[in-house]
KOLZAVO-594026 format. One record per residue (C-alpha): residue in three letters; x, z, y; residue number from 1. Coordinates in nm, 2 decimals, padded with zeros to 4 digits. Each point is the difference from the previous one (the first is absolute). Layout:
{"ALA", {X, Z, Y}, NUM}
...
This chain:
{"MET", {-01.29, 00.08, 00.74}, 1}
{"GLN", {-00.29, 00.02, -00.21}, 2}
{"GLU", {00.05, -00.34, -00.18}, 3}
{"ALA", {00.42, 00.17, 00.02}, 4}
{"LEU", {-00.11, 00.28, -00.22}, 5}
{"TYR", {-00.30, -00.02, -00.16}, 6}
{"HIS", {-00.04, -00.38, -00.12}, 7}
{"PRO", {-00.12, 00.00, -00.35}, 8}
{"ASP", {00.28, -00.25, -00.11}, 9}
{"PHE", {00.29, 00.06, 00.23}, 10}
{"GLY", {-00.08, 00.34, 00.18}, 11}
{"TYR", {00.29, 00.21, 00.04}, 12}
{"TYR", {-00.23, 00.34, -00.13}, 13}
{"SER", {-00.19, -00.22, -00.26}, 14}
{"THR", {00.30, -00.19, -00.16}, 15}
{"ASN", {00.34, 00.01, 00.11}, 16}
{"ILE", {00.09, 00.39, 00.10}, 17}
{"GLN", {00.31, 00.06, -00.19}, 18}
{"GLY", {-00.01, 00.39, 00.00}, 19}
{"ILE", {-00.04, 00.30, 00.21}, 20}
{"GLY", {00.34, 00.23, 00.05}, 21}
{"GLY", {00.32, -00.13, -00.14}, 22}
{"HIS", {00.27, -00.21, 00.10}, 23}
{"ARG", {-00.25, -00.29, -00.20}, 24}
{"GLY", {-00.28, 00.09, 00.25}, 25}
{"ASP", {-00.11, -00.07, 00.34}, 26}
{"PHE", {-00.08, 00.27, 00.14}, 27}
{"THR", {-00.03, 00.40, -00.09}, 28}
{"THR", {-00.30, 00.24, 00.06}, 29}
{"THR", {00.04, 00.40, 00.04}, 30}
{"PRO", {-00.11, 00.08, -00.32}, 31}
{"GLU", {00.27, -00.18, -00.18}, 32}
{"LEU", {00.27, 00.21, 00.24}, 33}
{"SER", {-00.14, 00.33, -00.09}, 34}
{"ARG", {-00.22, 00.21, -00.18}, 35}
{"LEU", {-00.14, 00.17, 00.30}, 36}
{"PRO", {-00.29, -00.25, 00.13}, 37}
{"ALA", {-00.14, 00.00, -00.37}, 38}
{"GLN", {-00.01, 00.40, -00.02}, 39}
{"ALA", {-00.13, 00.04, 00.36}, 40}
{"ILE", {-00.27, -00.28, -00.06}, 41}
{"ALA", {-00.09, 00.21, -00.34}, 42}
{"ALA", {-00.01, 00.30, 00.19}, 43}
{"TRP", {-00.24, -00.08, 00.26}, 44}
{"ILE", {-00.21, -00.18, -00.26}, 45}
{"ILE", {-00.08, 00.36, -00.19}, 46}
{"GLU", {-00.01, 00.17, 00.33}, 47}
{"GLU", {-00.21, -00.27, 00.19}, 48}
{"ALA", {-00.22, 00.01, -00.31}, 49}
{"SER", {-00.07, 00.39, 00.05}, 50}
{"CYS", {-00.07, -00.01, 00.31}, 51}
{"THR", {-00.27, -00.29, -00.04}, 52}
{"PRO", {-00.36, 00.11, -00.09}, 53}
{"ALA", {-00.14, -00.29, -00.14}, 54}
{"LEU", {00.35, -00.03, -00.26}, 55}
{"LYS", {00.12, 00.34, -00.06}, 56}
{"ASN", {-00.19, 00.05, -00.34}, 57}
{"ASN", {-00.03, -00.40, -00.08}, 58}
{"LYS", {00.13, -00.10, -00.34}, 59}
{"PRO", {00.16, -00.22, -00.03}, 60}
{"LEU", {00.14, 00.02, 00.33}, 61}
{"HIS", {00.04, -00.37, 00.15}, 62}
{"ILE", {00.30, -00.10, 00.17}, 63}
{"ILE", {00.05, -00.33, 00.15}, 64}
{"GLU", {00.33, -00.15, 00.05}, 65}
{"ILE", {00.03, -00.34, 00.19}, 66}
{"GLY", {00.29, -00.27, 00.00}, 67}
{"CYS", {00.19, 00.22, -00.26}, 68}
{"GLY", {00.35, -00.20, -00.06}, 69}
{"ASP", {00.18, 00.02, -00.29}, 70}
{"GLY", {-00.18, 00.38, -00.11}, 71}
{"SER", {00.27, 00.21, 00.10}, 72}
{"LEU", {-00.23, 00.19, 00.26}, 73}
{"ALA", {-00.27, 00.08, -00.23}, 74}
{"ASP", {00.25, 00.06, -00.30}, 75}
{"GLU", {00.16, 00.28, 00.16}, 76}
{"ILE", {-00.33, 00.10, 00.17}, 77}
{"PHE", {-00.09, 00.06, -00.41}, 78}
{"ARG", {00.31, 00.15, -00.06}, 79}
{"SER", {-00.05, 00.26, 00.33}, 80}
{"TRP", {-00.36, 00.13, -00.14}, 81}
{"THR", {-00.01, 00.24, -00.31}, 82}
{"TRP", {-00.19, -00.08, -00.32}, 83}
{"LEU", {-00.30, 00.17, 00.08}, 84}
{"GLN", {00.01, -00.20, 00.35}, 85}
{"ARG", {00.03, -00.30, -00.19}, 86}
{"LYS", {-00.33, 00.05, -00.24}, 87}
{"ARG", {-00.21, -00.04, 00.32}, 88}
{"ILE", {00.14, -00.27, 00.17}, 89}
{"ARG", {-00.12, -00.38, -00.02}, 90}
{"TYR", {00.27, -00.22, 00.19}, 91}
{"HIS", {-00.11, -00.34, 00.14}, 92}
{"LEU", {00.27, -00.27, 00.07}, 93}
{"ILE", {-00.08, -00.24, 00.27}, 94}
{"GLU", {00.19, -00.32, -00.08}, 95}
{"ILE", {-00.08, -00.36, 00.10}, 96}
{"SER", {00.39, -00.14, -00.12}, 97}
{"PRO", {00.01, -00.06, -00.38}, 98}
{"VAL", {00.35, 00.04, 00.01}, 99}
{"LEU", {00.03, 00.32, 00.14}, 100}
{"ARG", {-00.31, 00.12, -00.25}, 101}
{"GLU", {00.17, -00.08, -00.33}, 102}
{"ARG", {00.30, 00.21, 00.13}, 103}
{"GLN", {-00.24, 00.30, 00.10}, 104}
{"GLN", {-00.14, -00.01, -00.35}, 105}
{"LYS", {00.34, 00.01, -00.15}, 106}
{"LYS", {00.10, 00.26, 00.22}, 107}
{"LEU", {-00.31, 00.25, -00.05}, 108}
{"HIS", {-00.06, -00.06, -00.36}, 109}
{"ARG", {00.06, 00.35, -00.07}, 110}
{"TRP", {-00.28, 00.08, 00.23}, 111}
{"ARG", {-00.25, -00.28, -00.12}, 112}
{"LYS", {-00.29, 00.19, -00.10}, 113}
{"HIS", {-00.08, 00.13, 00.36}, 114}
{"CYS", {00.09, -00.29, 00.15}, 115}
{"GLY", {-00.22, -00.34, 00.15}, 116}
{"TRP", {00.12, -00.31, 00.13}, 117}
{"HIS", {-00.24, -00.19, 00.26}, 118}
{"ASN", {00.04, -00.31, 00.24}, 119}
{"HIS", {-00.18, 00.16, 00.29}, 120}
{"ILE", {-00.11, 00.29, 00.09}, 121}
{"THR", {-00.35, -00.02, 00.01}, 122}
{"ASP", {00.01, 00.00, -00.40}, 123}
{"ALA", {00.17, 00.33, -00.03}, 124}
{"LEU", {-00.19, 00.18, 00.31}, 125}
{"LYS", {-00.32, -00.13, -00.22}, 126}
{"GLU", {00.12, 00.19, -00.34}, 127}
{"ALA", {00.08, 00.31, 00.24}, 128}
{"GLN", {-00.38, -00.02, 00.11}, 129}
{"GLY", {00.16, 00.01, 00.39}, 130}
{"CYS", {00.17, 00.32, -00.05}, 131}
{"ALA", {00.42, -00.02, -00.02}, 132}
{"LEU", {00.36, 00.08, 00.15}, 133}
{"ILE", {00.16, -00.29, 00.14}, 134}
{"PHE", {00.34, -00.15, 00.06}, 135}
{"SER", {00.23, -00.24, 00.08}, 136}
{"ASN", {00.39, -00.03, 00.08}, 137}
{"GLU", {00.13, -00.25, 00.17}, 138}
{"LEU", {-00.33, -00.23, -00.03}, 139}
{"ILE", {-00.11, -00.05, 00.37}, 140}
{"ASP", {00.32, -00.19, 00.03}, 141}
{"ALA", {-00.06, -00.27, -00.24}, 142}
{"PHE", {-00.32, -00.11, 00.13}, 143}
{"PRO", {00.04, -00.33, 00.20}, 144}
{"THR", {00.02, 00.06, 00.40}, 145}
{"VAL", {-00.10, -00.23, 00.27}, 146}
{"ALA", {00.32, -00.04, 00.23}, 147}
{"ILE", {-00.01, -00.08, 00.37}, 148}
{"ARG", {00.19, -00.01, 00.30}, 149}
{"TRP", {-00.07, 00.09, 00.40}, 150}
{"ASN", {-00.01, -00.30, 00.25}, 151}
{"ALA", {00.07, 00.17, 00.26}, 152}
{"LYS", {-00.07, -00.34, 00.24}, 153}
{"ASP", {-00.33, 00.00, -00.07}, 154}
{"GLU", {-00.08, 00.39, -00.11}, 155}
{"GLN", {-00.11, -00.08, -00.32}, 156}
{"TRP", {00.07, 00.08, -00.40}, 157}
{"GLU", {00.07, -00.32, -00.17}, 158}
{"GLU", {-00.01, 00.01, -00.42}, 159}
{"ILE", {00.30, -00.13, -00.16}, 160}
{"HIS", {-00.13, -00.31, -00.24}, 161}
{"LEU", {00.27, -00.23, -00.17}, 162}
{"LYS", {-00.03, -00.42, -00.07}, 163}
{"PHE", {00.21, -00.14, -00.26}, 164}
{"ASP", {00.15, -00.32, 00.10}, 165}
{"PRO", {00.16, -00.21, -00.26}, 166}
{"ASN", {00.33, -00.09, 00.16}, 167}
{"SER", {00.05, 00.29, 00.22}, 168}
{"GLY", {-00.16, 00.28, -00.22}, 169}
{"LEU", {-00.18, 00.32, 00.09}, 170}
{"GLU", {-00.06, 00.06, 00.43}, 171}
{"GLU", {-00.14, 00.29, 00.12}, 172}
{"VAL", {-00.34, -00.09, 00.21}, 173}
{"PHE", {-00.15, 00.26, 00.27}, 174}
{"ILE", {-00.40, -00.02, 00.03}, 175}
{"PRO", {-00.19, 00.22, 00.22}, 176}
{"LEU", {-00.14, 00.29, -00.17}, 177}
{"ALA", {-00.34, 00.02, 00.15}, 178}
{"GLN", {00.00, -00.40, -00.11}, 179}
{"SER", {00.12, 00.05, -00.38}, 180}
{"ARG", {-00.19, 00.30, -00.04}, 181}
{"PRO", {-00.27, 00.06, 00.22}, 182}
{"GLY", {-00.17, 00.32, 00.07}, 183}
{"ASP", {00.04, 00.36, 00.11}, 184}
{"LEU", {00.32, 00.08, -00.22}, 185}
{"ALA", {00.15, 00.25, 00.26}, 186}
{"LYS", {-00.27, 00.29, -00.14}, 187}
{"TYR", {00.18, -00.05, -00.34}, 188}
{"TYR", {00.35, -00.01, 00.08}, 189}
{"SER", {00.18, 00.20, 00.24}, 190}
{"VAL", {00.27, -00.24, 00.07}, 191}
{"LEU", {-00.25, -00.23, 00.15}, 192}
{"GLN", {-00.15, 00.28, 00.22}, 193}
{"ALA", {00.28, -00.09, 00.27}, 194}
{"PRO", {00.35, -00.11, 00.01}, 195}
{"ALA", {00.19, 00.24, -00.09}, 196}
{"ASN", {00.26, 00.09, 00.27}, 197}
{"ASP", {-00.06, -00.30, 00.14}, 198}
{"PRO", {00.17, -00.23, -00.25}, 199}
{"ARG", {00.24, -00.26, 00.11}, 200}
{"ASN", {-00.07, -00.35, -00.03}, 201}
{"GLY", {00.02, -00.09, -00.39}, 202}
{"THR", {-00.06, 00.36, -00.13}, 203}
{"ARG", {-00.09, 00.02, -00.34}, 204}
{"ARG", {-00.28, 00.22, -00.18}, 205}
{"GLU", {-00.21, -00.02, -00.33}, 206}
{"PHE", {-00.33, 00.18, -00.12}, 207}
{"HIS", {-00.15, 00.02, -00.33}, 208}
{"ALA", {-00.33, -00.19, 00.01}, 209}
{"SER", {-00.03, -00.06, -00.40}, 210}
{"ALA", {00.09, 00.39, 00.00}, 211}
{"ARG", {-00.30, 00.09, 00.16}, 212}
{"ASN", {-00.21, -00.26, -00.16}, 213}
{"TRP", {00.08, 00.15, -00.35}, 214}
{"LEU", {-00.07, 00.35, 00.11}, 215}
{"ASN", {-00.34, -00.09, 00.10}, 216}
{"SER", {-00.04, -00.19, -00.29}, 217}
{"TRP", {-00.05, 00.36, -00.20}, 218}
{"VAL", {00.07, 00.29, 00.20}, 219}
{"ASP", {-00.40, 00.04, 00.01}, 220}
{"GLN", {00.01, 00.07, -00.35}, 221}
{"LEU", {00.19, 00.28, 00.02}, 222}
{"HIS", {-00.24, 00.28, 00.00}, 223}
{"HIS", {00.21, 00.34, 00.01}, 224}
{"GLY", {00.41, 00.04, -00.05}, 225}
{"SER", {00.27, -00.14, 00.17}, 226}
{"MET", {00.29, -00.22, 00.10}, 227}
{"LEU", {00.36, 00.04, 00.07}, 228}
{"THR", {00.16, -00.32, 00.09}, 229}
{"ILE", {00.38, 00.04, 00.06}, 230}
{"ASP", {00.20, -00.31, 00.13}, 231}
{"TYR", {00.27, -00.05, 00.28}, 232}
{"GLY", {-00.12, -00.08, 00.35}, 233}
{"ASN", {-00.13, 00.24, 00.27}, 234}
{"THR", {-00.25, 00.04, 00.25}, 235}
{"VAL", {-00.08, -00.27, 00.27}, 236}
{"ASP", {00.19, 00.20, 00.28}, 237}
{"SER", {00.35, -00.03, -00.19}, 238}
{"LEU", {-00.01, -00.25, -00.25}, 239}
{"TYR", {00.15, -00.30, 00.20}, 240}
{"HIS", {00.20, 00.22, 00.19}, 241}
{"ARG", {00.30, -00.23, 00.05}, 242}
{"ARG", {-00.06, -00.26, -00.24}, 243}
{"PRO", {-00.16, -00.30, 00.23}, 244}
{"GLU", {00.07, -00.25, -00.32}, 245}
{"GLY", {-00.27, 00.27, -00.16}, 246}
{"SER", {00.00, 00.11, -00.37}, 247}
{"LEU", {-00.08, -00.31, -00.21}, 248}
{"ARG", {00.30, -00.06, -00.25}, 249}
{"ALA", {00.12, -00.10, -00.34}, 250}
{"TYR", {00.19, 00.15, -00.26}, 251}
{"PHE", {00.22, -00.17, -00.27}, 252}
{"GLN", {00.25, 00.13, -00.27}, 253}
{"HIS", {-00.04, 00.32, 00.27}, 254}
{"GLN", {00.10, -00.17, 00.35}, 255}
{"ARG", {-00.23, 00.03, 00.27}, 256}
{"MET", {-00.08, -00.38, 00.12}, 257}
{"THR", {-00.16, -00.06, 00.39}, 258}
{"GLY", {-00.03, -00.28, 00.17}, 259}
{"ALA", {-00.01, -00.38, -00.15}, 260}
{"ALA", {00.08, 00.21, -00.33}, 261}
{"LEU", {-00.34, 00.09, -00.05}, 262}
{"TYR", {-00.14, -00.37, -00.08}, 263}
{"GLN", {00.32, -00.05, -00.24}, 264}
{"ARG", {-00.06, 00.10, -00.39}, 265}
{"PHE", {-00.35, -00.08, 00.01}, 266}
{"GLY", {-00.15, 00.25, -00.26}, 267}
{"ARG", {00.30, 00.08, -00.10}, 268}
{"GLN", {00.06, 00.27, 00.25}, 269}
{"ASP", {-00.19, 00.35, 00.13}, 270}
{"LEU", {-00.19, -00.02, 00.29}, 271}
{"THR", {-00.11, 00.30, 00.21}, 272}
{"ALA", {-00.03, 00.15, 00.33}, 273}
{"ASP", {-00.01, 00.38, 00.14}, 274}
{"VAL", {-00.39, 00.20, -00.05}, 275}
{"ASN", {-00.15, 00.09, 00.31}, 276}
{"PHE", {-00.19, 00.31, -00.05}, 277}
{"THR", {-00.21, 00.01, 00.29}, 278}
{"ASP", {-00.18, -00.23, -00.11}, 279}
{"LEU", {-00.01, 00.13, -00.37}, 280}
{"GLU", {-00.15, 00.30, 00.16}, 281}
{"ASN", {-00.30, -00.18, 00.22}, 282}
{"TRP", {-00.04, -00.21, -00.30}, 283}
{"GLY", {-00.09, 00.31, -00.20}, 284}
{"THR", {-00.19, 00.19, 00.26}, 285}
{"ALA", {-00.24, -00.29, 00.06}, 286}
{"SER", {-00.06, 00.01, -00.40}, 287}
{"GLY", {-00.09, 00.35, 00.05}, 288}
{"LEU", {00.34, 00.16, -00.13}, 289}
{"GLU", {00.11, 00.30, 00.13}, 290}
{"THR", {00.45, -00.01, 00.10}, 291}
{"VAL", {00.12, 00.34, -00.10}, 292}
{"ARG", {00.30, -00.07, 00.09}, 293}
{"LEU", {00.31, -00.30, 00.07}, 294}
{"GLU", {00.32, 00.14, -00.08}, 295}
{"SER", {00.35, -00.08, -00.07}, 296}
{"PHE", {00.08, -00.08, -00.37}, 297}
{"LYS", {00.28, 00.27, 00.01}, 298}
{"GLU", {-00.27, 00.24, 00.11}, 299}
{"PHE", {-00.20, -00.15, -00.24}, 300}
{"ILE", {00.26, 00.12, -00.30}, 301}
{"GLN", {00.06, 00.37, 00.18}, 302}
{"GLY", {-00.32, 00.05, -00.01}, 303}
{"HIS", {-00.05, -00.08, -00.39}, 304}
{"CYS", {00.31, 00.06, -00.12}, 305}
{"SER", {00.06, 00.36, 00.12}, 306}
{"LEU", {00.35, -00.13, 00.14}, 307}
{"LYS", {00.19, 00.12, 00.31}, 308}
{"ILE", {00.25, -00.22, 00.11}, 309}
{"ASP", {00.27, 00.03, 00.18}, 310}
{"SER", {00.11, -00.31, 00.26}, 311}
{"ASN", {00.35, 00.06, -00.02}, 312}
{"LYS", {00.05, 00.09, -00.32}, 313}
{"THR", {-00.23, -00.06, -00.28}, 314}
{"SER", {00.05, 00.08, -00.40}, 315}
{"LEU", {-00.22, -00.32, -00.12}, 316}
{"ALA", {00.18, -00.28, -00.13}, 317}
{"ASP", {00.04, -00.32, 00.19}, 318}
{"SER", {-00.30, -00.14, -00.08}, 319}
{"SER", {-00.24, 00.31, 00.03}, 320}
{"ALA", {00.20, 00.02, 00.36}, 321}
{"PHE", {-00.08, -00.32, 00.14}, 322}
{"VAL", {-00.37, 00.01, -00.11}, 323}
{"THR", {-00.03, 00.34, 00.24}, 324}
{"ASP", {00.28, -00.09, 00.25}, 325}
{"SER", {-00.06, -00.07, 00.34}, 326}
{"THR", {00.14, -00.31, 00.00}, 327}
{"GLY", {-00.12, -00.07, -00.32}, 328}
{"SER", {-00.37, -00.10, -00.14}, 329}
{"GLY", {-00.09, 00.37, 00.06}, 330}
{"GLU", {-00.07, -00.12, 00.42}, 331}
{"ALA", {-00.02, -00.34, -00.09}, 332}
{"PHE", {-00.31, 00.05, -00.22}, 333}
{"GLN", {-00.33, 00.14, 00.12}, 334}
{"ALA", {-00.24, 00.19, -00.23}, 335}
{"LEU", {-00.40, -00.05, 00.11}, 336}
{"LEU", {-00.25, 00.22, -00.18}, 337}
{"GLN", {-00.34, -00.09, 00.07}, 338}
{"ARG", {-00.30, 00.16, -00.19}, 339}
{"ARG", {-00.32, -00.07, -00.04}, 340}
{"PRO", {-00.20, 00.39, -00.11}, 341}
């Protein structure tokens, strides 16, 4: 998954991503559907800065967005602020994809004097002297995941590996997790702490080991501030409800694919898995971050956009209604706020 997404020569995000949204894209993110997410995040930034003593009077106020898509979210956030609010902002964009960075720079040309681009968040935190507000939208799901399956006979998790044969192609190989990744992983990944609901033989799950390693590489450099993580997923008790095949999937031209299709179009399709927010909370707590709240995306938007939404009848445009509807991204997505005072 790492190679398919991020290899410098043929990785999907590095060279082959065709577009986000529209008929030529492979997938659509919520900022392309509605202005509401950006307006809510813009309001959250101003509110959070005012209630964090270390940031309240900071000029500039350092904002760090990680994994910024084509820049649409940042552009709409800037449009949501007043001239005086924008004047105070130093906006850092963390982007490792050369293709997406170029699109962001074109999209944000109007706000270029407020913006800076970095390959790694540590560079932005250094410039901010460790005091910043950090947020991401649909970032963690793009981290390479460890895919596992339950072997009921041996009562153990097995890691799913791939083997290539020139004649038969790719084949899945199952290696005991204790052998492929020795160590007490259950204390870091809640899906391993106990087989969820006594899974059947062959039940599949995932955990984001790479996301934990990435967080640990920089989180101690955030001395004061907050982190907002928005993504699709849930807590561990709900994440795999009625999903014996797990959540790992691919997207190509807006088509969702699972099973053997995951291994097709290598480097030419997006790969993703749902986010385990129980793990995100636990990792933050272990690093000294306080969990302020975990809520649905719908609740986050309502709390920051002063919306009163009737679930049966709404005057919002269809795209915005999808973002706040209980059957759309409003409930499929979660918003986790963590803080280091």
